[in-house]
KOLNUMI-509415 format. One line per 4 residues: their letters; for each residue x, y, z of N, C-alpha, C. Coordinates in pm, 1 decimal. Each point is the difference from the previous one (the first is absolute). Layout:
<sites>
a	X:Y:Z:X:Y:Z:X:Y:Z ~ ...
</sites>
This chain:
<sites>
mawy	8115.2:-17517.6:-6724.2:67.7:104.3:73.4:82.0:89.5:-113.8 ~ -19.7:125.6:-10.2:51.5:68.8:-90.8:159.1:15.9:28.9 ~ 96.6:24.0:-86.9:141.2:-8.9:20.6:44.6:106.5:99.9 ~ -74.2:121.5:10.8:43.5:103.1:87.9:-24.6:-29.9:146.1
htyf	-90.8:-102.7:23.3:-11.1:-51.1:148.9:118.7:-35.5:66.4 ~ 89.4:-51.9:-71.5:119.9:-56.5:59.8:139.9:58.3:-61.6 ~ -17.9:116.0:-81.4:120.9:46.5:-62.0:88.7:96.0:90.4 ~ -65.7:80.9:75.2:81.4:95.1:81.3:26.8:-60.7:153.0
eglp	106.8:-85.7:-9.6:51.0:-45.1:113.9:147.5:-60.7:-35.4 ~ 88.3:25.4:101.7:131.6:-46.4:-28.9:66.7:94.5:-82.5 ~ 90.9:-58.8:-92.6:75.9:84.9:-89.7:-64.6:98.6:-91.7 ~ -125.2:-47.9:-68.2:-61.4:105.9:-73.4:-42.6:112.2:79.2
qkaw	-57.9:-26.2:114.2:-39.8:97.5:100.5:113.8:98.5:38.0 ~ 109.2:-55.5:19.4:117.0:91.4:33.5:33.8:75.8:-122.8 ~ 10.6:-61.3:-124.9:57.5:68.2:-106.6:-96.6:134.7:-33.5 ~ -129.7:-34.0:9.8:-98.5:107.4:-25.6:27.0:119.5:86.4
klnq	15.4:-21.7:125.0:26.9:110.3:87.3:123.1:73.5:-26.2 ~ 114.4:-74.6:-26.0:125.9:58.1:-38.0:0.1:76.1:-113.7 ~ -89.1:-30.1:-92.9:1.6:71.1:-133.3:-79.6:123.4:-7.6 ~ -64.6:47.0:130.8:-74.1:119.0:4.5:94.5:111.2:36.8
deey	-44.9:131.6:-66.0:74.1:113.8:7.8:-77.7:79.8:106.6 ~ 76.3:43.5:111.8:-79.7:70.9:104.1:-43.1:135.0:-50.9 ~ 99.6:63.1:-72.1:-41.4:137.0:-42.0:-126.7:9.0:-104.4 ~ 12.2:-113.2:-83.8:-113.9:-20.8:-92.5:-137.8:-17.9:69.8
tefe	17.5:-89.0:103.8:-116.9:-20.5:78.9:-53.1:123.5:72.6 ~ 92.6:92.1:39.2:-59.3:111.3:54.9:-80.7:93.4:-113.9 ~ 49.9:-3.9:-116.9:-67.8:78.5:-112.2:-138.4:-70.5:-20.2 ~ -6.4:-127.9:3.3:-124.3:-71.5:-18.0:-102.8:31.8:120.8
vdfl	45.2:2.5:111.6:-80.3:55.6:115.8:-56.1:129.1:-12.8 ~ 91.5:93.0:-42.6:-53.7:135.7:-45.8:-105.5:4.5:-97.6 ~ 17.7:-89.8:-106.3:-90.7:-11.8:-106.0:-128.3:-52.3:43.9 ~ -10.0:-105.1:83.4:-117.1:-43.8:50.9:-77.8:96.3:97.4
rdtl	83.0:54.3:83.6:-60.9:115.3:70.9:-75.5:99.3:-75.3 ~ 74.5:55.1:-106.0:-52.0:104.9:-81.9:-117.6:-47.7:-87.7 ~ 23.9:-106.4:-78.0:-112.0:-37.2:-110.3:-123.4:-57.2:69.8 ~ 25.1:-69.1:125.9:-124.1:-47.8:58.5:-56.7:94.4:105.0
dlke	52.0:120.6:6.7:-38.1:115.9:71.6:-16.8:-48.0:156.6 ~ 101.6:-70.8:60.2:-6.1:-49.7:121.1:6.1:98.4:102.9 ~ -63.5:-11.2:110.8:-13.2:89.0:108.8:12.5:-71.5:134.7 ~ 49.2:66.2:110.0:12.0:-68.0:118.8:-133.3:-58.0:49.2
gnkv	16.7:-125.1:43.8:-125.1:-72.7:53.0:-74.9:-86.4:-122.7 ~ 42.1:35.5:-114.5:-63.2:-94.7:-108.7:26.2:-145.0:14.0 ~ -89.9:-82.6:-41.1:27.7:-143.3:22.6:42.1:-50.6:-144.9 ~ 109.2:-70.8:-3.6:62.6:-22.3:-134.4:34.2:-151.9:0.4
ldvm	-30.4:-67.9:-103.4:35.0:-139.9:-28.3:126.6:-12.4:-96.9 ~ 101.0:-84.9:59.4:120.3:-24.9:-72.6:-27.0:-149.4:-55.3 ~ -4.3:-25.8:-123.4:-7.6:-141.8:-46.4:128.4:-43.8:-45.3 ~ 43.8:-117.4:36.3:121.8:-54.9:-14.8:105.0:93.4:60.3
agyg	-10.1:16.6:122.4:66.7:99.1:71.8:139.6:-21.6:28.7 ~ 49.1:-135.9:-1.6:140.6:-42.7:14.5:29.7:42.1:150.5 ~ 123.0:57.7:13.0:56.8:27.0:131.7:-41.2:144.0:34.8 ~ -94.9:65.7:-66.8:-55.5:132.0:34.4:85.4:116.8:-38.1
rhal	73.5:-1.7:-123.6:91.2:101.7:-19.9:-83.9:130.9:-51.5 ~ -132.3:-18.1:-43.6:-79.2:118.3:-16.1:-87.4:20.1:117.6 ~ -61.9:-107.7:55.1:-84.9:11.6:115.6:57.5:68.4:121.1 ~ 119.0:-32.0:32.3:56.8:47.3:124.8:13.2:157.7:2.5
plad	57.2:44.3:-108.5:18.9:153.5:-19.9:-153.7:72.4:-4.2 ~ -83.1:-74.9:-62.6:-139.7:78.3:11.4:-60.1:-10.9:132.4 ~ 12.6:-101.7:63.3:-54.2:-13.2:146.0:75.7:108.7:88.4 ~ 116.4:16.5:-27.6:86.9:98.6:87.1:-57.0:145.8:-43.4
qgme	-58.8:10.0:-108.4:-46.5:146.3:-42.9:-151.9:6.7:44.9 ~ -54.4:-97.9:75.5:-128.2:16.1:70.9:-113.5:-86.5:-75.0 ~ 24.8:-70.7:-101.9:-103.4:-72.5:-55.3:-29.2:-137.9:60.2 ~ -97.6:-57.5:5.3:-39.4:-135.4:64.6:21.9:-109.8:-118.7
ltcv	106.4:-85.2:18.5:30.4:-99.6:-102.0:-53.8:-138.4:21.0 ~ -75.9:-64.9:-84.4:-28.1:-140.4:4.3:92.2:-63.6:-111.7 ~ 90.3:-89.5:35.4:89.9:-62.5:-90.9:-35.1:-146.6:-4.0 ~ -11.0:-36.5:-132.4:-28.8:-143.0:-26.7:124.0:-64.4:-96.8
dlst	48.1:-108.3:49.6:102.3:-71.9:-71.0:-2.6:-141.0:32.3 ~ 68.2:-80.1:-93.2:-0.5:-144.0:21.0:131.5:-63.4:65.0 ~ 93.2:91.7:-0.6:128.3:-49.3:55.8:15.8:7.8:158.4 ~ -3.6:-116.8:55.5:15.5:9.9:154.7:118.3:71.9:61.4
eyce	126.2:-17.5:-81.4:104.4:82.5:28.6:-23.3:150.5:0.1 ~ -49.9:43.3:-112.9:-32.4:148.9:-2.7:-90.4:46.4:100.0 ~ -113.4:-74.1:18.6:-108.5:48.6:97.4:53.3:-1.0:133.7 ~ 89.3:-105.1:44.2:51.0:7.2:132.0:99.9:132.8:11.3
elqk	80.1:18.9:-95.1:80.3:119.7:-5.8:-70.9:128.4:10.0 ~ -113.4:6.6:-79.8:-77.4:137.9:4.2:-71.0:5.0:136.8 ~ -54.5:-105.0:43.5:-62.3:11.7:137.1:90.2:28.2:113.4 ~ 116.9:-50.9:-5.7:99.4:30.3:112.2:36.2:152.5:-6.8
iseq	36.4:55.8:-119.5:30.7:134.4:-19.7:-104.3:97.1:39.4 ~ -120.1:-38.1:-34.0:-124.8:94.2:7.7:-21.5:1.8:169.8 ~ 15.8:-111.6:54.7:-29.6:4.0:154.5:124.4:72.6:57.7 ~ 111.7:-22.6:-39.0:121.5:81.5:60.4:-17.1:151.3:-0.2
enlp	-38.9:40.3:-122.2:-24.2:148.7:-26.5:-138.7:51.5:31.1 ~ -81.7:-92.4:60.5:-133.7:36.5:27.4:-69.3:64.3:-101.0 ~ 5.3:-59.1:-135.9:-75.1:56.5:-114.4:-130.8:-65.2:-22.2 ~ -103.4:72.1:-59.5:-133.4:-48.7:-2.2:2.6:-85.6:-131.2
vdvi	51.0:-125.8:10.6:11.7:-102.0:-112.1:-65.6:-128.3:47.0 ~ -97.1:-51.0:-70.3:-68.8:-139.0:10.5:61.6:-91.1:-108.4 ~ 54.9:-110.2:48.5:67.5:-94.5:-87.8:-98.2:-125.7:-13.1 ~ -28.4:-33.5:-129.6:-70.5:-125.8:-37.4:79.5:-82.2:-83.4
cedi	35.4:-110.0:55.4:84.8:-88.9:-92.2:-98.7:-106.2:-68.7 ~ -46.5:33.5:-112.9:-91.9:-72.2:-73.7:-7.5:48.2:-143.1 ~ -59.1:-91.7:-97.4:-25.7:40.0:-124.2:-127.1:100.0:-13.1 ~ 33.5:114.9:-66.9:-106.9:110.8:-3.1:-132.8:-41.6:-51.3
lava	6.6:-104.8:-86.2:-130.1:-48.4:-39.4:-86.1:-70.7:87.4 ~ 70.0:-47.8:123.7:-66.4:-67.6:85.7:-51.1:79.2:137.0 ~ 59.8:119.7:-12.1:-36.9:92.6:123.0:-131.5:64.5:-14.4 ~ -76.3:9.3:99.5:-133.7:71.1:5.1:22.4:132.9:58.3
fgag	-45.7:98.4:-77.3:-2.5:130.6:46.6:-159.3:60.8:-12.5 ~ -31.9:77.1:85.0:-130.1:68.6:-13.5:11.1:105.8:-106.2 ~ -130.3:16.0:-71.1:-5.9:108.5:-98.2:44.8:132.3:52.4 ~ 76.2:67.2:-73.1:36.2:146.6:34.0:92.3:5.8:129.8
sfda	89.4:-103.5:8.0:79.9:-7.3:109.8:131.5:95.5:-11.7 ~ 20.2:28.1:-132.5:134.4:84.3:-16.5:-28.0:133.4:-80.9 ~ 87.4:104.2:34.2:-7.4:119.7:-80.8:90.0:-27.2:-122.0 ~ 104.6:-78.1:8.2:86.9:-21.6:-123.5:63.7:-139.9:10.1
aycf	65.8:-51.3:-107.5:65.4:-113.2:-7.6:107.0:11.5:-109.2 ~ 95.5:-103.8:11.7:111.8:0.1:-90.4:57.9:-138.4:-10.4 ~ 49.1:-34.6:-108.2:82.7:-117.3:-24.0:101.5:27.4:-88.4 ~ 129.6:18.9:72.4:117.8:21.5:-52.6:103.6:-105.8:10.0
gnsf	119.2:7.7:-51.9:110.7:-89.3:-0.9:-13.1:-114.8:-114.5 ~ -72.7:39.3:-109.7:-13.6:-95.5:-112.7:-62.5:-123.1:24.3 ~ -94.9:-10.1:102.0:-75.7:-111.6:25.9:-118.6:-8.9:-74.8 ~ -44.3:99.3:-55.1:-129.7:25.4:-58.1:-29.8:-107.9:-123.9
sffp	101.9:-57.1:-43.0:-16.6:-93.6:-120.8:-22.3:-144.7:49.9 ~ -2.2:-24.4:139.6:-5.0:-136.0:42.6:-136.1:-73.7:-37.3 ~ -110.3:81.0:-31.0:-127.1:-52.9:-7.3:-26.5:-20.7:-149.2 ~ -57.7:-139.7:-33.7:-67.6:-25.3:-116.3:-122.1:74.8:-18.2
redm	-57.4:18.9:-124.9:-106.9:90.2:-40.0:-127.8:-23.7:95.2 ~ -39.2:-114.9:22.6:-120.5:-12.4:81.9:26.2:50.3:139.0 ~ 113.9:-42.0:61.9:23.6:54.7:133.5:32.4:152.3:2.3 ~ 54.6:48.9:-105.1:31.2:132.1:-5.1:-142.9:95.0:4.6
qkfl	-88.8:-58.8:-71.6:-123.5:69.0:5.4:-82.4:-7.4:138.7 ~ 31.5:-108.6:55.8:-58.1:-10.0:144.0:84.4:86.2:95.5 ~ 139.0:3.0:-28.7:86.4:94.1:89.5:-53.0:142.2:-11.2 ~ -22.4:48.4:-108.0:-24.8:140.7:-43.3:-139.1:35.4:57.6
qkis	-95.8:-100.0:-2.1:-130.9:20.7:60.8:1.5:4.1:139.2 ~ 89.9:-81.2:64.3:22.2:1.5:151.7:58.6:139.7:39.5 ~ 99.1:52.8:-73.2:51.1:138.5:24.0:-110.1:101.9:-3.5 ~ -76.1:-15.3:-105.6:-113.0:111.4:-24.6:-104.1:-6.3:115.2
dlli	-22.1:-117.5:44.8:-97.8:-20.7:101.0:33.0:51.9:135.3 ~ 123.6:-16.1:22.0:63.6:51.6:137.1:28.3:129.6:5.1 ~ 2.7:88.9:-114.9:32.0:122.1:-9.4:-129.4:103.4:34.6 ~ 22.7:107.0:55.5:-118.3:83.7:28.2:-16.0:66.3:-134.4
pggq	-125.1:59.6:-21.1:-25.5:70.1:-141.4:102.8:102.4:-13.3 ~ 68.5:6.5:-111.8:108.6:97.1:-32.3:133.5:-38.0:54.9 ~ 2.9:-111.7:63.4:128.5:-51.1:46.0:82.6:-44.7:-117.4 ~ 136.4:4.3:12.3:84.2:-13.8:-108.6:89.7:-127.1:24.0
faih	42.8:-64.1:-121.6:81.5:-114.2:8.9:114.1:12.4:-101.6 ~ 124.2:-27.0:50.9:116.6:20.3:-75.1:66.5:-129.6:-35.0 ~ 58.1:-38.5:-113.7:86.2:-108.1:-18.8:118.7:31.9:-79.8 ~ 91.9:-86.0:27.4:135.5:0.1:-65.4:30.6:-140.4:-61.9
tenl	37.3:4.0:-132.4:50.2:-123.3:-72.7:98.2:15.6:-90.2 ~ 85.7:-84.4:-18.1:104.9:-2.0:-104.8:-34.2:-105.8:-115.4 ~ -120.5:-70.7:23.6:-46.5:-100.5:-100.0:-109.3:29.7:-96.1 ~ -9.3:135.4:-25.1:-101.0:41.5:-101.0:49.1:-46.2:-137.6
aesi	-106.0:-44.9:-90.0:57.7:-41.3:-131.2:82.8:91.5:-75.7 ~ -49.1:126.6:26.2:76.4:115.2:-81.5:139.4:22.1:56.0 ~ 43.4:-49.5:119.3:122.3:13.2:70.0:84.9:-128.8:-42.5 ~ -58.9:-110.9:-3.7:68.1:-130.4:-5.0:26.7:-37.5:-137.8
fpny	-72.3:6.1:-97.1:21.5:-43.4:-124.3:89.0:75.7:-107.6 ~ 14.6:134.7:20.9:105.1:74.3:-89.8:128.4:-40.0:29.6 ~ 37.8:-61.9:110.9:137.9:-53.0:34.2:-5.4:-135.0:65.1 ~ -83.3:-85.3:-49.0:-18.9:-132.5:61.6:137.0:-71.3:5.1
qirn	14.8:-67.0:106.0:124.1:-76.2:16.3:-35.6:-151.7:40.2 ~ 52.2:-92.8:-71.6:-26.4:-135.5:44.5:74.4:-50.6:123.3 ~ 137.5:48.3:1.6:86.3:-17.9:109.9:52.5:130.0:54.7 ~ -5.5:6.1:120.4:72.0:114.4:72.8:52.9:-19.6:138.1
wmpv	101.9:72.5:44.5:53.9:-24.8:122.7:50.3:128.7:68.2 ~ 23.9:11.9:130.4:57.6:121.1:64.6:38.6:-39.4:123.2 ~ 114.3:64.3:58.4:51.7:-3.6:129.6:-96.9:60.2:97.4 ~ -5.0:-58.0:114.7:-92.0:88.8:97.2:105.2:40.8:119.4
egdi	-35.8:93.7:68.5:80.9:43.2:115.1:44.5:-115.8:80.0 ~ 129.8:-0.3:37.2:69.3:-104.6:68.5:49.4:-95.5:-96.9 ~ -17.2:-124.0:22.3:60.1:-110.0:-86.9:-97.2:-78.6:-72.5 ~ -125.2:51.9:-20.0:-124.5:-66.7:-60.8:6.6:23.4:-148.9
vyla	-34.8:-102.5:-66.8:3.0:15.4:-150.4:-147.5:-46.2:-43.8 ~ -70.3:74.1:-77.9:-127.0:-23.5:-59.8:7.3:-48.9:-130.0 ~ -82.4:-114.3:-48.8:10.3:-38.5:-143.9:-142.7:-33.4:-31.8 ~ -37.4:24.5:-131.1:-135.0:-33.6:-35.4:-18.7:-45.3:-152.4
qney	-68.9:-109.3:-17.5:-31.9:-54.6:-133.1:-141.0:28.8:-15.4 ~ -39.9:82.0:-100.3:-139.7:34.2:-23.8:-69.7:-54.0:-122.4 ~ -127.5:-29.0:9.9:-80.9:-43.1:-118.8:-124.9:63.4:11.9 ~ -41.6:50.7:-123.7:-139.2:69.2:-3.4:-98.2:-84.6:-50.4
fpee	-117.7:-12.0:62.6:-102.2:-83.5:-57.2:-121.0:98.6:-48.2 ~ -4.3:29.3:-124.3:-95.5:109.0:-49.1:-141.2:-14.1:27.2 ~ -43.4:-139.4:-27.3:-139.1:-35.6:10.0:-60.5:29.0:145.0 ~ 89.5:-10.4:101.3:-36.3:16.0:130.6:38.8:130.1:64.3
gyie	96.1:62.4:-70.0:48.0:126.9:37.0:83.8:14.0:113.1 ~ 99.9:-88.7:26.0:78.7:-6.7:112.3:157.7:-34.7:-43.4 ~ 89.9:48.0:74.4:131.6:-41.3:-9.9:32.3:-109.6:122.5 ~ 54.8:-113.3:-45.0:36.2:-91.1:86.1:153.4:1.2:20.2
aeqt	61.9:16.0:115.8:139.4:18.7:19.3:50.0:-96.7:93.8 ~ 109.8:-59.7:-39.9:78.7:-87.0:98.9:97.2:106.0:60.9 ~ -20.9:32.6:148.7:80.0:87.0:55.7:100.2:-68.5:104.6 ~ 125.4:38.6:-21.5:94.0:-70.5:87.9:88.4:100.6:71.3
fisg	12.0:-24.7:136.2:85.4:90.1:86.2:116.6:-73.7:54.2 ~ 115.9:54.4:-23.3:124.8:-73.2:49.7:72.4:81.6:96.5 ~ 37.0:-50.8:119.3:89.4:70.4:95.5:88.8:-108.0:58.3 ~ 133.4:12.4:-39.3:96.3:-90.8:39.1:-36.3:-150.4:-39.8
tekv	-24.7:-86.9:97.9:-39.2:-134.1:-29.0:-155.1:-21.8:5.8 ~ -73.5:104.2:26.8:-146.1:2.2:6.5:-68.5:23.0:-128.7 ~ -92.6:-78.3:-42.0:-54.7:19.4:-134.7:-156.2:-22.5:17.1 ~ -89.3:96.4:-50.1:-140.1:-15.6:17.6:-65.4:30.7:-136.0
thiv	-91.4:-77.5:-49.5:-68.8:3.4:-125.2:-143.4:6.8:10.0 ~ -69.3:88.1:-55.5:-135.6:4.4:2.7:-67.4:16.7:-147.1 ~ -107.7:-47.4:-26.1:-72.7:8.7:-134.8:-113.4:120.0:38.3 ~ 12.6:114.1:-72.8:-72.3:109.9:35.1:-95.5:41.3:-139.1
rqhi	-126.4:47.7:34.4:-70.0:36.9:-112.9:-41.8:152.3:35.8 ~ 24.3:78.7:-106.7:-27.6:140.3:13.4:-108.5:35.1:-121.4 ~ -121.7:45.5:37.8:-99.4:27.7:-87.5:5.2:129.4:-79.6 ~ 21.4:-3.3:-114.0:9.4:121.7:-89.8:-122.1:67.1:-58.4
ytla	-20.1:124.0:40.6:-110.5:74.3:-48.5:30.7:121.6:-83.1 ~ -80.3:38.4:-99.1:24.0:124.3:-54.7:-72.7:111.5:90.3 ~ 51.7:125.9:-16.9:-50.0:101.3:66.4:-167.3:16.4:-32.0 ~ -17.4:-14.1:-128.5:-150.2:10.4:-26.2:-84.9:-120.0:72.4
elgf	52.0:-119.7:14.6:-67.4:-91.1:54.1:-19.8:21.1:144.4 ~ 113.4:54.0:77.1:-25.5:44.3:137.4:-100.0:110.0:16.5 ~ -1.2:85.5:-87.6:-104.6:104.6:7.8:-133.2:-54.0:1.4 ~ -30.4:-97.4:-103.1:-128.5:-59.4:5.0:-30.7:-67.5:115.2
mfqs	88.9:-87.1:54.0:-17.3:-73.8:126.1:-39.9:83.0:124.6 ~ 80.9:117.0:3.1:-14.2:101.9:119.7:-141.7:50.0:-10.3 ~ -37.7:57.6:-119.0:-127.8:44.2:-32.2:-105.7:-88.3:57.4 ~ -1.8:-147.6:-55.7:-74.0:-86.9:33.4:-24.8:-28.6:134.9
aglk	100.0:33.4:85.2:-6.3:-24.8:143.8:-43.5:134.9:75.0 ~ -35.8:111.6:-74.6:-33.1:119.0:64.2:98.6:95.8:36.7 ~ 109.7:-22.1:-71.7:131.5:85.6:19.8:34.6:82.3:-123.7 ~ -3.0:118.5:-5.5:26.8:89.7:-119.4:159.4:35.9:4.3
vvga	69.3:-31.6:-91.0:134.4:26.8:-10.8:19.3:155.5:-15.7 ~ 75.8:67.7:67.8:5.2:142.4:12.7:145.0:26.8:-34.1 ~ 98.4:-86.0:-7.9:138.4:22.9:-31.7:71.2:-122.6:-34.8 ~ 74.1:1.7:-107.3:95.2:-111.0:-45.5:135.6:64.5:-38.7
fgnl	91.9:-16.7:86.4:130.0:56.1:12.9:122.8:-90.8:-29.7 ~ 97.0:47.5:-70.5:110.1:-84.5:-22.8:121.9:21.0:93.4 ~ -22.9:86.8:101.7:107.0:14.0:97.6:-73.1:88.6:113.4 ~ 88.3:17.0:109.4:-57.1:78.2:122.6:-5.8:147.8:-25.1
eadp	30.4:49.5:-117.9:-12.0:147.4:-25.7:-136.3:15.1:-66.4 ~ -71.8:-104.2:-17.9:-141.9:9.5:-53.8:0.7:21.4:-136.7 ~ 101.9:-38.9:-96.5:1.8:11.2:-136.0:-105.4:-102.3:-53.5 ~ -71.7:26.9:-107.6:-86.7:-97.7:-50.6:56.8:-117.3:-35.8
fmlg	-41.4:-121.2:21.3:48.0:-125.7:-46.2:8.2:-5.0:-151.0 ~ 117.9:-41.6:-56.0:29.1:-27.6:-136.4:51.9:-128.2:-30.7 ~ -32.3:-47.0:-123.2:47.7:-126.3:-39.5:164.2:-12.3:18.5 ~ 30.8:-112.5:69.2:141.3:-19.0:37.2:45.0:42.5:129.1
deql	-87.9:78.3:76.2:34.3:36.3:129.9:14.8:-134.3:86.0 ~ 98.3:5.6:82.6:19.4:-117.2:77.9:-74.0:-31.3:114.6 ~ -89.0:90.7:37.4:-90.4:-23.5:109.5:-118.9:97.2:-11.8 ~ -111.4:-54.1:70.0:-129.9:77.4:-3.7:-39.1:34.9:139.0
ylva	-31.9:119.0:24.0:-62.1:50.7:136.7:-143.0:38.2:-43.1 ~ -112.9:-76.2:33.3:-132.8:28.7:-32.6:-82.8:44.1:119.0 ~ -77.4:103.6:-7.7:-87.5:42.6:102.1:-136.0:-8.3:-48.0 ~ -104.5:-56.7:86.7:-133.4:-8.1:-30.5:-89.0:49.9:112.9
rkf	-118.8:46.9:-24.1:-72.1:36.2:103.8:-149.7:-70.5:-1.6 ~ -41.8:-26.5:110.4:-145.2:-66.9:0.5:-109.6:96.2:-42.4 ~ -82.0:-39.4:-88.7:-111.2:97.5:-18.7:-135.5:-56.9:37.6
</sites>
């Protein structure tokens, strides 16, 4: 079982949600709507949907969302809110690699929230092929990651920590394994007397490598941006927003 199957529960799940900026999320929703050319009635897949911070606003704007996530807590919260607000959201609490969709099931898809680096290379290629298969011809796929090689290595830190909203403190001890291309981190969350530690693997890709893998899956990269203003991605940018189209 991969580490991310049990990571988003309890204190880490709470810390992730508290660390999100609502205004920035609104900008990301606008970015998704514009770059994916979303229209009312479009069927959209949200991969690693979490508690639906992107999916709920898009559903409120008339898109039909299918949300896949592994966290029972997040899925239950998303299901409850979508039912209360009568929004067109279908929640699937499962690993995206294990979910079966028919070919051409979606007009667009996205994977935001820095979860794109969860997959090792073999699984990543399977994941991209799955996305390609379920999109209609010309359908688009957007991803966000802060774990691109060009982002991580110019300012690589072996240790880092930060306070999270409330009384939670996050600490990480990082080690890079170059032969396999991943960072293994011992992540610790502390809140009062509560302490939770997980071993996490983030797989690090270069932009060129991602371009090749997308192309191999039938997805042509049409934009690689360093921010939501759609400026071209440059070495040292802290995050990547990438958009690809099925050909």
